[in-house]
VMD Tcl script that builds the backbone (N, CA, C; Angstrom):
set m [mol new atoms 570]
animate dup $m
set s [atomselect $m all]
$s set {name element resname resid chain x y z} {
  {N N MET 1 A 107.655 130.187 89.898}
  {CA C MET 1 A 106.367 129.961 88.017}
  {C C MET 1 A 106.878 128.282 87.987}
  {N N VAL 2 A 106.020 127.973 87.541}
  {CA C VAL 2 A 106.691 126.009 86.688}
  {C C VAL 2 A 106.669 126.657 85.508}
  {N N ASP 3 A 107.593 126.162 85.261}
  {CA C ASP 3 A 107.352 126.208 83.233}
  {C C ASP 3 A 106.205 124.866 82.676}
  {N N PRO 4 A 105.137 125.330 81.667}
  {CA C PRO 4 A 104.618 124.145 80.969}
  {C C PRO 4 A 105.779 123.355 80.184}
  {N N THR 5 A 106.998 123.020 79.857}
  {CA C THR 5 A 107.668 122.249 79.883}
  {C C THR 5 A 107.641 121.240 80.709}
  {N N GLU 6 A 108.422 122.114 82.063}
  {CA C GLU 6 A 108.570 121.041 83.153}
  {C C GLU 6 A 107.177 120.047 83.567}
  {N N VAL 7 A 105.935 120.910 83.896}
  {CA C VAL 7 A 104.891 120.111 83.651}
  {C C VAL 7 A 104.993 118.847 82.861}
  {N N ARG 8 A 104.864 119.228 81.346}
  {CA C ARG 8 A 105.046 117.970 80.630}
  {C C ARG 8 A 105.616 117.203 80.504}
  {N N GLU 9 A 106.815 116.953 81.682}
  {CA C GLU 9 A 108.156 116.184 81.170}
  {C C GLU 9 A 107.420 115.647 82.782}
  {N N LEU 10 A 106.939 116.179 83.900}
  {CA C LEU 10 A 106.466 115.233 84.254}
  {C C LEU 10 A 105.299 114.572 84.559}
  {N N LEU 11 A 104.249 114.804 83.943}
  {CA C LEU 11 A 103.145 114.293 83.371}
  {C C LEU 11 A 103.887 112.695 82.465}
  {N N GLU 12 A 104.709 113.315 81.193}
  {CA C GLU 12 A 105.128 112.314 80.753}
  {C C GLU 12 A 106.048 111.499 81.452}
  {N N GLU 13 A 106.868 111.876 82.190}
  {CA C GLU 13 A 107.219 110.282 83.290}
  {C C GLU 13 A 106.391 109.646 84.099}
  {N N PHE 14 A 105.232 110.039 84.838}
  {CA C PHE 14 A 104.595 109.532 84.811}
  {C C PHE 14 A 103.819 108.731 84.305}
  {N N VAL 15 A 103.275 108.934 82.921}
  {CA C VAL 15 A 103.285 108.296 82.112}
  {C C VAL 15 A 104.270 106.807 82.009}
  {N N ARG 16 A 105.189 107.057 81.233}
  {CA C ARG 16 A 106.502 106.393 81.361}
  {C C ARG 16 A 106.346 105.282 82.468}
  {N N LYS 17 A 106.799 105.755 84.003}
  {CA C LYS 17 A 106.888 104.891 85.168}
  {C C LYS 17 A 106.222 104.488 85.683}
  {N N GLU 18 A 104.495 105.079 85.820}
  {CA C GLU 18 A 103.564 104.975 86.942}
  {C C GLU 18 A 102.568 104.685 86.717}
  {N N ILE 19 A 102.115 105.240 85.616}
  {CA C ILE 19 A 100.660 104.990 85.358}
  {C C ILE 19 A 99.889 103.614 85.220}
  {N N ASP 20 A 100.750 102.430 85.035}
  {CA C ASP 20 A 100.728 101.117 84.836}
  {C C ASP 20 A 100.445 100.699 86.130}
  {N N ILE 21 A 100.684 101.394 87.179}
  {CA C ILE 21 A 100.810 100.670 88.564}
  {C C ILE 21 A 99.908 101.395 89.309}
  {N N SER 22 A 99.769 102.368 89.143}
  {CA C SER 22 A 98.787 103.539 89.528}
  {C C SER 22 A 97.486 103.162 90.194}
  {N N LEU 23 A 96.764 101.772 89.245}
  {CA C LEU 23 A 95.579 101.928 89.898}
  {C C LEU 23 A 95.103 100.587 90.689}
  {N N LEU 24 A 96.902 100.004 90.781}
  {CA C LEU 24 A 96.577 98.628 91.758}
  {C C LEU 24 A 95.859 98.523 93.074}
  {N N PHE 25 A 96.196 99.660 93.457}
  {CA C PHE 25 A 95.772 99.517 95.289}
  {C C PHE 25 A 94.248 100.723 95.650}
  {N N LEU 26 A 93.808 101.085 94.265}
  {CA C LEU 26 A 93.033 102.549 94.740}
  {C C LEU 26 A 91.934 101.922 94.426}
  {N N LYS 27 A 90.666 101.796 95.874}
  {CA C LYS 27 A 89.594 101.354 95.626}
  {C C LYS 27 A 88.380 101.733 94.307}
  {N N ASN 28 A 88.247 102.687 94.353}
  {CA C ASN 28 A 87.390 103.418 93.971}
  {C C ASN 28 A 87.670 104.385 92.897}
  {N N VAL 29 A 88.668 104.381 92.031}
  {CA C VAL 29 A 89.218 104.350 90.950}
  {C C VAL 29 A 89.813 103.680 89.861}
  {N N SER 30 A 88.417 103.428 88.619}
  {CA C SER 30 A 89.297 102.291 88.171}
  {C C SER 30 A 89.829 102.961 86.487}
  {N N SER 31 A 89.658 104.500 86.216}
  {CA C SER 31 A 90.618 105.144 85.062}
  {C C SER 31 A 91.147 105.882 85.064}
  {N N ILE 32 A 92.120 106.137 84.247}
  {CA C ILE 32 A 93.316 107.480 84.430}
  {C C ILE 32 A 93.188 107.913 83.008}
  {N N GLU 33 A 92.932 109.281 82.918}
  {CA C GLU 33 A 93.613 109.493 81.710}
  {C C GLU 33 A 94.053 110.818 81.753}
  {N N VAL 34 A 95.396 111.005 80.916}
  {CA C VAL 34 A 96.291 112.268 80.832}
  {C C VAL 34 A 96.045 112.969 79.605}
  {N N HIS 35 A 95.438 113.890 79.353}
  {CA C HIS 35 A 95.115 115.162 78.246}
  {C C HIS 35 A 96.688 116.375 78.034}
  {N N GLU 36 A 96.890 116.819 77.415}
  {CA C GLU 36 A 97.590 118.384 77.080}
  {C C GLU 36 A 96.623 119.103 76.532}
  {N N ILE 37 A 96.393 120.167 77.033}
  {CA C ILE 37 A 95.633 120.986 75.968}
  {C C ILE 37 A 96.613 122.209 75.746}
  {N N ASP 38 A 96.623 122.563 74.669}
  {CA C ASP 38 A 97.722 123.500 74.255}
  {C C ASP 38 A 97.371 124.852 74.616}
  {N N GLU 39 A 97.567 125.615 73.802}
  {CA C GLU 39 A 97.883 127.196 73.842}
  {C C GLU 39 A 95.615 127.954 73.662}
  {N N CYS 40 A 96.176 127.318 72.345}
  {CA C CYS 40 A 94.688 127.065 71.201}
  {C C CYS 40 A 93.809 126.547 72.130}
  {N N GLY 41 A 93.897 125.425 73.405}
  {CA C GLY 41 A 93.157 124.873 73.595}
  {C C GLY 41 A 92.909 123.506 73.111}
  {N N LYS 42 A 93.220 123.516 71.960}
  {CA C LYS 42 A 93.500 121.355 71.836}
  {C C LYS 42 A 93.874 120.636 72.306}
  {N N GLY 43 A 93.299 119.237 72.330}
  {CA C GLY 43 A 93.945 118.689 73.444}
  {C C GLY 43 A 94.377 117.362 72.879}
  {N N ILE 44 A 95.611 117.099 73.402}
  {CA C ILE 44 A 95.690 115.579 73.362}
  {C C ILE 44 A 95.508 114.510 73.898}
  {N N CYS 45 A 95.105 113.258 73.881}
  {CA C CYS 45 A 95.286 112.411 74.978}
  {C C CYS 45 A 96.810 111.837 75.305}
  {N N LEU 46 A 97.772 112.142 75.957}
  {CA C LEU 46 A 98.987 111.260 76.578}
  {C C LEU 46 A 98.837 109.741 76.849}
  {N N ALA 47 A 97.555 109.628 77.636}
  {CA C ALA 47 A 97.562 107.884 77.537}
  {C C ALA 47 A 96.695 107.823 78.705}
  {N N LYS 48 A 96.057 106.750 78.601}
  {CA C LYS 48 A 94.506 106.259 78.901}
  {C C LYS 48 A 94.856 104.650 80.311}
  {N N ALA 49 A 94.968 104.637 81.020}
  {CA C ALA 49 A 94.512 103.658 82.370}
  {C C ALA 49 A 93.286 102.894 82.763}
  {N N ASN 50 A 93.168 101.706 82.233}
  {CA C ASN 50 A 91.725 101.165 83.008}
  {C C ASN 50 A 92.318 99.743 83.897}
  {N N ILE 51 A 91.669 99.679 84.647}
  {CA C ILE 51 A 92.306 98.115 85.878}
  {C C ILE 51 A 90.937 97.658 85.572}
  {N N ILE 52 A 90.720 96.676 85.039}
  {CA C ILE 52 A 89.257 95.091 85.429}
  {C C ILE 52 A 89.802 94.330 86.336}
  {N N ARG 53 A 88.938 94.799 87.601}
  {CA C ARG 53 A 89.237 93.809 88.800}
  {C C ARG 53 A 88.531 92.764 88.738}
  {N N ASP 54 A 89.039 91.058 88.942}
  {CA C ASP 54 A 87.620 90.156 88.845}
  {C C ASP 54 A 87.250 90.066 90.360}
  {N N ARG 55 A 86.001 88.830 90.125}
  {CA C ARG 55 A 85.776 88.805 91.392}
  {C C ARG 55 A 87.100 88.428 92.710}
  {N N GLU 56 A 86.423 88.383 94.019}
  {CA C GLU 56 A 87.751 88.223 95.086}
  {C C GLU 56 A 86.912 86.868 95.577}
  {N N ASP 57 A 88.293 86.136 96.091}
  {CA C ASP 57 A 88.137 85.215 96.649}
  {C C ASP 57 A 88.845 84.980 97.599}
  {N N SER 58 A 87.807 84.842 99.077}
  {CA C SER 58 A 87.892 85.126 100.185}
  {C C SER 58 A 88.626 83.329 100.638}
  {N N LEU 59 A 90.140 84.300 101.891}
  {CA C LEU 59 A 90.692 82.918 102.762}
  {C C LEU 59 A 90.892 83.067 103.961}
  {N N ASP 60 A 89.388 83.128 104.636}
  {CA C ASP 60 A 89.258 83.490 106.011}
  {C C ASP 60 A 90.164 82.078 106.794}
  {N N VAL 61 A 91.051 82.947 106.969}
  {CA C VAL 61 A 92.162 81.378 108.286}
  {C C VAL 61 A 92.368 82.222 110.048}
  {N N ASP 62 A 92.066 81.626 110.834}
  {CA C ASP 62 A 91.629 81.669 112.036}
  {C C ASP 62 A 90.772 83.848 112.308}
  {N N ASP 63 A 91.142 84.334 113.038}
  {CA C ASP 63 A 90.626 85.755 113.175}
  {C C ASP 63 A 90.626 86.694 111.800}
  {N N GLU 64 A 91.944 86.195 110.921}
  {CA C GLU 64 A 92.062 87.382 109.837}
  {C C GLU 64 A 91.383 87.319 108.753}
  {N N SER 65 A 91.257 88.345 107.913}
  {CA C SER 65 A 91.085 88.139 106.422}
  {C C SER 65 A 91.704 88.062 104.925}
  {N N HIS 66 A 91.491 86.904 104.655}
  {CA C HIS 66 A 92.605 87.332 103.021}
  {C C HIS 66 A 91.803 87.328 102.013}
  {N N ARG 67 A 91.894 88.400 101.567}
  {CA C ARG 67 A 91.181 88.257 99.897}
  {C C ARG 67 A 92.065 88.369 98.517}
  {N N THR 68 A 91.593 87.415 97.650}
  {CA C THR 68 A 92.607 87.553 96.625}
  {C C THR 68 A 91.669 87.728 94.866}
  {N N HIS 69 A 92.136 88.618 94.168}
  {CA C HIS 69 A 91.784 88.648 93.328}
  {C C HIS 69 A 92.749 89.124 91.851}
  {N N ARG 70 A 92.341 88.738 91.064}
  {CA C ARG 70 A 93.354 88.850 89.448}
  {C C ARG 70 A 92.259 90.752 89.239}
  {N N SER 71 A 93.659 91.228 88.768}
  {CA C SER 71 A 93.498 92.644 88.225}
  {C C SER 71 A 94.007 92.747 86.909}
  {N N THR 72 A 93.528 93.244 85.754}
  {CA C THR 72 A 94.109 93.320 84.895}
  {C C THR 72 A 94.311 95.344 84.055}
  {N N VAL 73 A 95.520 95.592 84.297}
  {CA C VAL 73 A 95.404 96.919 83.864}
  {C C VAL 73 A 95.896 96.926 82.530}
  {N N ILE 74 A 95.395 98.052 81.640}
  {CA C ILE 74 A 95.562 98.218 79.898}
  {C C ILE 74 A 95.905 99.334 79.780}
  {N N VAL 75 A 96.882 99.691 79.459}
  {CA C VAL 75 A 97.279 101.056 79.236}
  {C C VAL 75 A 97.523 101.602 77.391}
  {N N ASP 76 A 96.989 102.226 77.154}
  {CA C ASP 76 A 97.342 102.501 75.652}
  {C C ASP 76 A 97.625 104.222 75.768}
  {N N THR 77 A 98.737 104.493 74.455}
  {CA C THR 77 A 99.090 105.381 74.774}
  {C C THR 77 A 98.979 105.656 73.120}
  {N N PRO 78 A 99.256 106.862 72.407}
  {CA C PRO 78 A 99.354 107.045 71.288}
  {C C PRO 78 A 101.056 106.193 70.415}
  {N N THR 79 A 101.821 106.133 71.210}
  {CA C THR 79 A 102.961 105.993 70.885}
  {C C THR 79 A 103.076 104.377 71.103}
  {N N VAL 80 A 102.584 103.818 71.591}
  {CA C VAL 80 A 102.899 101.869 72.146}
  {C C VAL 80 A 101.511 101.656 71.215}
  {N N GLY 81 A 99.966 101.976 71.519}
  {CA C GLY 81 A 98.880 101.180 71.731}
  {C C GLY 81 A 98.852 100.239 73.106}
  {N N PRO 82 A 97.641 100.003 72.905}
  {CA C PRO 82 A 97.587 99.253 74.431}
  {C C PRO 82 A 98.146 98.376 74.607}
  {N N VAL 83 A 98.829 98.107 76.130}
  {CA C VAL 83 A 99.316 97.297 76.879}
  {C C VAL 83 A 98.711 96.753 77.687}
  {N N GLU 84 A 98.497 95.108 77.711}
  {CA C GLU 84 A 98.289 94.713 79.151}
  {C C GLU 84 A 98.715 94.107 79.930}
  {N N LYS 85 A 98.851 94.154 81.748}
  {CA C LYS 85 A 99.183 93.535 82.303}
  {C C LYS 85 A 98.544 92.827 83.598}
  {N N THR 86 A 98.819 91.431 84.192}
  {CA C THR 86 A 97.510 91.373 84.634}
  {C C THR 86 A 98.327 90.863 86.364}
  {N N TRP 87 A 97.498 90.884 87.199}
  {CA C TRP 87 A 98.396 91.270 88.627}
  {C C TRP 87 A 97.655 90.453 89.603}
  {N N ARG 88 A 98.146 89.513 90.432}
  {CA C ARG 88 A 97.102 88.943 91.375}
  {C C ARG 88 A 97.507 89.782 92.765}
  {N N ILE 89 A 96.432 90.048 93.446}
  {CA C ILE 89 A 96.619 91.188 94.617}
  {C C ILE 89 A 95.815 90.274 95.501}
  {N N LEU 90 A 96.802 90.327 96.420}
  {CA C LEU 90 A 96.630 89.610 98.085}
  {C C LEU 90 A 96.148 90.756 98.651}
  {N N GLN 91 A 94.983 90.595 99.397}
  {CA C GLN 91 A 94.696 91.555 100.931}
  {C C GLN 91 A 94.540 91.244 101.673}
  {N N SER 92 A 95.433 91.555 102.921}
  {CA C SER 92 A 95.005 90.814 104.075}
  {C C SER 92 A 94.655 92.195 105.429}
  {N N SER 93 A 93.725 91.680 105.744}
  {CA C SER 93 A 93.455 92.492 106.881}
  {C C SER 93 A 93.159 91.630 108.101}
  {N N PHE 94 A 93.815 92.558 109.252}
  {CA C PHE 94 A 93.910 91.706 110.955}
  {C C PHE 94 A 92.818 92.643 111.861}
  {N N PRO 95 A 92.826 91.991 112.675}
  {CA C PRO 95 A 91.644 91.879 113.654}
  {C C PRO 95 A 92.158 93.825 114.016}
  {N N GLN 96 A 91.375 94.703 114.812}
  {CA C GLN 96 A 91.905 96.259 115.058}
  {C C GLN 96 A 92.823 95.967 116.257}
  {N N SER 97 A 92.499 94.704 117.336}
  {CA C SER 97 A 92.559 94.874 118.420}
  {C C SER 97 A 94.661 94.752 118.191}
  {N N GLN 98 A 94.822 93.576 117.490}
  {CA C GLN 98 A 95.878 93.079 116.849}
  {C C GLN 98 A 97.313 94.664 116.473}
  {N N ALA 99 A 96.612 95.539 116.127}
  {CA C ALA 99 A 96.917 96.845 115.912}
  {C C ALA 99 A 97.339 97.966 116.535}
  {N N ILE 100 A 96.349 97.954 117.761}
  {CA C ILE 100 A 96.278 98.377 118.911}
  {C C ILE 100 A 97.611 98.174 119.917}
  {N N VAL 101 A 97.468 96.702 119.982}
  {CA C VAL 101 A 99.112 95.959 121.091}
  {C C VAL 101 A 100.180 97.016 120.432}
  {N N HIS 102 A 100.446 96.976 119.102}
  {CA C HIS 102 A 101.645 98.041 118.705}
  {C C HIS 102 A 101.672 99.362 118.868}
  {N N LEU 103 A 100.270 99.921 119.007}
  {CA C LEU 103 A 100.575 101.578 119.356}
  {C C LEU 103 A 101.001 101.518 120.589}
  {N N LEU 104 A 101.922 103.113 120.624}
  {CA C LEU 104 A 102.455 103.211 122.224}
  {C C LEU 104 A 101.064 104.268 122.955}
  {N N GLU 105 A 99.998 104.451 122.630}
  {CA C GLU 105 A 99.210 105.375 122.895}
  {C C GLU 105 A 98.436 104.524 123.423}
  {N N CYS 106 A 97.840 104.961 125.193}
  {CA C CYS 106 A 96.417 103.920 125.470}
  {C C CYS 106 A 95.243 104.468 124.889}
  {N N ASP 107 A 94.994 105.494 124.328}
  {CA C ASP 107 A 93.948 105.965 123.521}
  {C C ASP 107 A 93.895 105.566 121.728}
  {N N SER 108 A 94.670 103.928 121.414}
  {CA C SER 108 A 95.048 103.905 120.507}
  {C C SER 108 A 93.927 103.825 119.822}
  {N N ILE 109 A 92.411 103.453 119.695}
  {CA C ILE 109 A 91.412 103.326 118.840}
  {C C ILE 109 A 90.590 104.607 118.516}
  {N N SER 110 A 91.130 105.682 119.508}
  {CA C SER 110 A 90.448 106.813 118.818}
  {C C SER 110 A 91.588 107.210 117.769}
  {N N ILE 111 A 92.741 107.212 117.840}
  {CA C ILE 111 A 93.919 107.485 117.083}
  {C C ILE 111 A 93.483 106.585 116.066}
  {N N LEU 112 A 93.210 105.453 116.029}
  {CA C LEU 112 A 93.035 104.574 114.134}
  {C C LEU 112 A 91.748 105.202 113.897}
  {N N SER 113 A 90.881 105.623 114.856}
  {CA C SER 113 A 89.773 106.152 113.996}
  {C C SER 113 A 90.258 107.253 113.502}
  {N N ARG 114 A 90.551 108.676 114.151}
  {CA C ARG 114 A 91.129 110.507 113.578}
  {C C ARG 114 A 91.943 110.240 112.324}
  {N N HIS 115 A 92.885 108.978 112.306}
  {CA C HIS 115 A 93.872 108.950 111.252}
  {C C HIS 115 A 93.462 108.138 110.253}
  {N N LYS 116 A 92.315 107.577 110.240}
  {CA C LYS 116 A 91.634 106.543 109.438}
  {C C LYS 116 A 92.121 105.298 108.695}
  {N N LEU 117 A 93.076 105.167 110.357}
  {CA C LEU 117 A 93.836 103.682 109.437}
  {C C LEU 117 A 93.436 102.698 110.069}
  {N N LEU 118 A 93.642 101.325 108.885}
  {CA C LEU 118 A 93.479 100.092 109.083}
  {C C LEU 118 A 94.642 99.369 109.304}
  {N N PRO 119 A 94.137 98.161 109.652}
  {CA C PRO 119 A 95.412 97.404 110.065}
  {C C PRO 119 A 95.175 96.491 108.866}
  {N N GLU 120 A 95.850 96.697 107.737}
  {CA C GLU 120 A 95.634 95.910 106.034}
  {C C GLU 120 A 96.977 96.268 105.163}
  {N N VAL 121 A 96.624 95.266 104.620}
  {CA C VAL 121 A 98.375 94.814 103.561}
  {C C VAL 121 A 97.588 94.264 102.791}
  {N N SER 122 A 98.828 94.968 101.166}
  {CA C SER 122 A 98.425 94.394 100.256}
  {C C SER 122 A 99.614 93.954 99.127}
  {N N ILE 123 A 99.522 92.605 98.541}
  {CA C ILE 123 A 100.682 92.676 97.872}
  {C C ILE 123 A 99.858 92.646 96.746}
  {N N ALA 124 A 100.650 93.197 95.367}
  {CA C ALA 124 A 100.493 92.588 94.311}
  {C C ALA 124 A 101.353 92.166 93.166}
  {N N MET 125 A 101.499 90.903 92.769}
  {CA C MET 125 A 102.244 90.204 92.166}
  {C C MET 125 A 102.161 89.709 90.710}
  {N N PRO 126 A 102.977 90.510 89.675}
  {CA C PRO 126 A 103.085 90.307 88.147}
  {C C PRO 126 A 102.442 88.916 87.632}
  {N N LEU 127 A 101.723 88.716 86.785}
  {CA C LEU 127 A 101.423 87.399 86.330}
  {C C LEU 127 A 101.959 86.857 85.403}
  {N N SER 128 A 102.891 87.910 84.992}
  {CA C SER 128 A 103.273 87.894 83.600}
  {C C SER 128 A 105.153 87.407 83.944}
  {N N ILE 129 A 105.835 87.584 82.892}
  {CA C ILE 129 A 107.245 87.538 83.107}
  {C C ILE 129 A 107.346 89.243 82.771}
  {N N LEU 130 A 108.735 89.347 84.292}
  {CA C LEU 130 A 108.995 90.464 84.915}
  {C C LEU 130 A 110.187 90.794 83.441}
  {N N THR 131 A 109.959 92.115 83.228}
  {CA C THR 131 A 111.554 92.478 82.392}
  {C C THR 131 A 112.349 93.580 83.116}
  {N N GLU 132 A 113.797 93.604 83.490}
  {CA C GLU 132 A 114.541 94.079 83.752}
  {C C GLU 132 A 114.189 95.460 84.456}
  {N N ALA 133 A 113.524 96.370 83.424}
  {CA C ALA 133 A 113.180 97.803 84.687}
  {C C ALA 133 A 111.994 97.764 85.432}
  {N N GLU 134 A 111.287 96.162 85.539}
  {CA C GLU 134 A 110.322 95.877 86.102}
  {C C GLU 134 A 110.738 94.913 87.696}
  {N N ILE 135 A 111.678 95.132 88.074}
  {CA C ILE 135 A 112.172 93.621 89.122}
  {C C ILE 135 A 111.844 94.288 90.290}
  {N N GLY 136 A 112.435 96.000 90.211}
  {CA C GLY 136 A 112.009 96.103 91.880}
  {C C GLY 136 A 110.710 97.030 92.078}
  {N N GLY 137 A 109.619 95.890 92.995}
  {CA C GLY 137 A 108.794 96.389 93.962}
  {C C GLY 137 A 109.315 97.678 94.093}
  {N N ARG 138 A 107.815 98.275 94.344}
  {CA C ARG 138 A 107.862 99.891 95.473}
  {C C ARG 138 A 106.614 99.361 96.603}
  {N N LEU 139 A 106.821 100.159 97.414}
  {CA C LEU 139 A 105.894 100.907 98.274}
  {C C LEU 139 A 104.818 101.288 98.017}
  {N N PHE 140 A 103.585 100.997 98.499}
  {CA C PHE 140 A 102.326 102.102 98.496}
  {C C PHE 140 A 101.941 102.245 99.595}
  {N N THR 141 A 101.079 103.515 99.483}
  {CA C THR 141 A 99.719 103.715 100.255}
  {C C THR 141 A 99.303 104.513 99.660}
  {N N TYR 142 A 98.312 103.476 98.842}
  {CA C TYR 142 A 97.131 103.859 97.787}
  {C C TYR 142 A 98.017 104.263 96.631}
  {N N LEU 143 A 99.105 105.171 96.684}
  {CA C LEU 143 A 99.369 105.287 95.246}
  {C C LEU 143 A 100.882 104.790 95.324}
  {N N PRO 144 A 101.863 104.869 94.268}
  {CA C PRO 144 A 103.448 104.114 94.708}
  {C C PRO 144 A 103.735 105.528 95.150}
  {N N LEU 145 A 105.215 105.021 96.059}
  {CA C LEU 145 A 106.076 105.927 96.508}
  {C C LEU 145 A 107.168 105.552 96.095}
  {N N PRO 146 A 108.205 106.734 95.764}
  {CA C PRO 146 A 109.747 106.265 95.570}
  {C C PRO 146 A 110.133 105.345 96.367}
  {N N LEU 147 A 109.630 104.343 97.214}
  {CA C LEU 147 A 110.614 103.577 97.662}
  {C C LEU 147 A 110.810 102.491 97.031}
  {N N ARG 148 A 111.573 101.690 97.022}
  {CA C ARG 148 A 111.687 100.176 95.887}
  {C C ARG 148 A 112.283 98.788 97.277}
  {N N THR 149 A 111.011 97.986 97.297}
  {CA C THR 149 A 111.197 96.924 97.657}
  {C C THR 149 A 112.437 96.003 98.022}
  {N N GLY 150 A 112.651 95.823 96.677}
  {CA C GLY 150 A 113.720 94.208 96.329}
  {C C GLY 150 A 113.064 93.805 95.889}
  {N N PHE 151 A 111.495 93.285 96.071}
  {CA C PHE 151 A 110.864 92.516 95.632}
  {C C PHE 151 A 110.246 92.436 94.499}
  {N N PRO 152 A 109.662 91.689 93.451}
  {CA C PRO 152 A 109.329 91.649 92.484}
  {C C PRO 152 A 108.214 92.018 92.418}
  {N N GLY 153 A 106.838 92.289 93.369}
  {CA C GLY 153 A 105.885 92.641 93.195}
  {C C GLY 153 A 105.738 93.967 93.893}
  {N N HIS 154 A 104.607 94.505 94.283}
  {CA C HIS 154 A 104.781 95.853 95.188}
  {C C HIS 154 A 103.450 95.250 96.428}
  {N N VAL 155 A 104.184 96.257 97.477}
  {CA C VAL 155 A 103.336 96.123 99.112}
  {C C VAL 155 A 102.712 97.745 99.017}
  {N N HIS 156 A 101.399 97.078 99.489}
  {CA C HIS 156 A 100.396 98.250 100.413}
  {C C HIS 156 A 100.519 98.400 101.380}
  {N N GLY 157 A 100.542 99.675 102.220}
  {CA C GLY 157 A 100.264 99.438 103.651}
  {C C GLY 157 A 99.941 100.922 103.650}
  {N N LEU 158 A 98.864 101.016 105.312}
  {CA C LEU 158 A 98.991 102.735 105.302}
  {C C LEU 158 A 100.272 103.236 106.416}
  {N N PHE 159 A 101.631 103.665 105.872}
  {CA C PHE 159 A 102.466 103.623 106.356}
  {C C PHE 159 A 102.629 105.112 106.734}
  {N N ALA 160 A 103.357 105.220 107.786}
  {CA C ALA 160 A 103.333 106.850 108.456}
  {C C ALA 160 A 104.519 107.424 107.442}
  {N N LEU 161 A 104.331 108.184 106.619}
  {CA C LEU 161 A 105.336 109.017 105.918}
  {C C LEU 161 A 105.468 110.226 106.062}
  {N N THR 162 A 106.947 110.754 105.643}
  {CA C THR 162 A 107.434 111.866 105.719}
  {C C THR 162 A 105.990 112.777 104.789}
  {N N GLN 163 A 105.710 114.302 105.382}
  {CA C GLN 163 A 104.965 115.025 104.170}
  {C C GLN 163 A 105.138 115.287 103.671}
  {N N SER 164 A 106.013 115.018 102.558}
  {CA C SER 164 A 106.183 115.220 100.707}
  {C C SER 164 A 106.187 113.580 100.548}
  {N N ARG 165 A 106.116 112.740 101.560}
  {CA C ARG 165 A 105.876 111.113 100.313}
  {C C ARG 165 A 106.863 110.615 99.942}
  {N N GLN 166 A 107.956 111.331 100.513}
  {CA C GLN 166 A 109.389 110.769 99.540}
  {C C GLN 166 A 109.531 109.628 100.571}
  {N N ASN 167 A 109.574 109.356 102.125}
  {CA C ASN 167 A 110.294 108.144 103.055}
  {C C ASN 167 A 109.147 108.241 103.929}
  {N N LEU 168 A 109.998 107.113 104.201}
  {CA C LEU 168 A 109.205 106.728 105.660}
  {C C LEU 168 A 109.528 107.222 107.165}
  {N N ARG 169 A 108.486 107.676 108.022}
  {CA C ARG 169 A 108.405 108.668 108.671}
  {C C ARG 169 A 109.301 107.150 109.990}
  {N N ASN 170 A 110.620 108.171 110.460}
  {CA C ASN 170 A 111.578 107.072 111.552}
  {C C ASN 170 A 111.066 107.526 112.805}
  {N N SER 171 A 111.046 106.904 113.979}
  {CA C SER 171 A 109.791 106.755 115.219}
  {C C SER 171 A 111.112 107.976 115.317}
  {N N GLY 172 A 112.441 108.311 115.741}
  {CA C GLY 172 A 113.719 109.141 116.122}
  {C C GLY 172 A 113.882 109.923 115.379}
  {N N GLU 173 A 112.516 110.580 114.650}
  {CA C GLU 173 A 112.941 112.024 113.970}
  {C C GLU 173 A 112.057 112.959 114.978}
  {N N ILE 174 A 113.540 113.777 114.008}
  {CA C ILE 174 A 113.208 115.424 114.827}
  {C C ILE 174 A 112.178 115.899 114.024}
  {N N GLY 175 A 111.836 117.530 114.374}
  {CA C GLY 175 A 111.069 118.269 113.657}
  {C C GLY 175 A 109.330 118.058 113.765}
  {N N ILE 176 A 108.846 116.865 114.693}
  {CA C ILE 176 A 107.602 116.381 114.682}
  {C C ILE 176 A 106.915 117.706 114.509}
  {N N ALA 177 A 105.676 118.299 113.866}
  {CA C ALA 177 A 104.928 119.534 114.705}
  {C C ALA 177 A 104.505 119.548 116.327}
  {N N ARG 178 A 104.337 120.345 117.000}
  {CA C ARG 178 A 103.867 120.588 117.648}
  {C C ARG 178 A 102.735 120.595 117.503}
  {N N GLY 179 A 101.999 119.855 118.902}
  {CA C GLY 179 A 100.504 119.255 118.528}
  {C C GLY 179 A 100.123 118.229 117.754}
  {N N SER 180 A 100.556 117.524 116.993}
  {CA C SER 180 A 99.990 116.262 115.676}
  {C C SER 180 A 100.198 115.517 116.859}
  {N N ASP 181 A 100.174 114.286 116.740}
  {CA C ASP 181 A 100.045 113.103 116.738}
  {C C ASP 181 A 101.313 111.630 116.586}
  {N N ASP 182 A 101.957 113.087 115.850}
  {CA C ASP 182 A 103.156 112.160 115.241}
  {C C ASP 182 A 104.495 111.748 116.184}
  {N N ARG 183 A 103.961 112.261 117.391}
  {CA C ARG 183 A 105.260 111.496 118.612}
  {C C ARG 183 A 104.415 110.306 119.402}
  {N N ARG 184 A 103.114 110.054 119.074}
  {CA C ARG 184 A 102.174 108.856 119.864}
  {C C ARG 184 A 101.881 107.968 118.493}
  {N N VAL 185 A 102.119 108.059 117.337}
  {CA C VAL 185 A 101.701 107.299 116.114}
  {C C VAL 185 A 102.692 107.087 115.694}
  {N N ARG 186 A 103.504 106.261 116.427}
  {CA C ARG 186 A 104.880 105.200 115.485}
  {C C ARG 186 A 105.140 103.916 115.173}
  {N N PHE 187 A 105.131 103.232 113.747}
  {CA C PHE 187 A 105.059 101.870 113.650}
  {C C PHE 187 A 106.253 101.758 113.203}
  {N N LEU 188 A 106.911 100.708 113.549}
  {CA C LEU 188 A 108.498 100.260 113.108}
  {C C LEU 188 A 108.383 99.867 112.516}
  {N N ILE 189 A 109.394 99.794 111.128}
  {CA C ILE 189 A 109.549 98.607 110.436}
  {C C ILE 189 A 110.743 98.464 110.136}
  {N N THR 190 A 111.367 97.293 110.314}
  {CA C THR 190 A 112.255 96.728 110.798}
  {C C THR 190 A 112.959 95.568 109.375}
}
mol reanalyze $m
mol bondsrecalc $m
mol representation Tube
mol addrep $m
């Protein structure tokens, strides 16, 4: 059984460490609110986050599509008040034929379709001075992963993840579920 204090600590940690970046790569979500409701049914708002996305600019190069836009994330907490941070986000899409070349299976098109995999990558760079705590960017698969990149920005891609979303899958990993496509779909990160 989960203790209510543990849940509150998890929510407070989310507000402290992740709410400000959680909206960066989500396409259909523009706000998050975290509320706590006590035993009497009284609610308090722990934090609100909103993202404002500017118009996209296209940078078509060869057979690839690159789009860029500015996004401003506003986080409002009762203790600090509203804080804004602006990001430049670059999204790059590549032809499906390039992704197919890198897959090991001959039926790569159906694997891409079945697993909703897209040959896309995005990078979010802050447009403000970084604090010491913000220097290590993170990997994202839509939401932040607990994996630091060492870059000042964040990198989003549809990475092959372990079930817990704590690590990237290793192509030599043992314990792959029988009947799954994990043996066939391998993305090598070097």
